[in-house]
Phi, psi and omega in degrees: 000131177274171179301128181289138179250351174216153180290131177290347180267302187253356178069015175292148178291136179257007176275141179248213183299150176291139177276126180306140182308319183286354178248357184298328181298327179292341183247028177068025177084005179296152180263336181223153170288164178254148178268356180301142176257121181272127179258119189250149173265009181098346180245320182205163175288126181269321177200174180244161179230135175289134182285346182267305185257352180068019177290142181279128177242115182297142181277132178250124183299346181276352178296134178275166185285171178129003179284144168263082181257162181234127176281108180233155175251121177225160173254118182275124182303133176085359181238136176288145178267000000 
């Protein structure tokens, strides 16, 4: 699976601002930042959340790096921590 560019739930674009050409090498050659929110267990990102519909997007280990994700702690309603 390649890096998602739209939410599978609400179809919103997950691309954010364009990365300046002279900085793209630092982001693995990506052209845009990602709007995905990374949910972390303190060690690694476990899954992602769409910033528009809050839909959960499962993490696929084959996705390459370059996300502008944030390690945040949230309690997801209806799920045990």
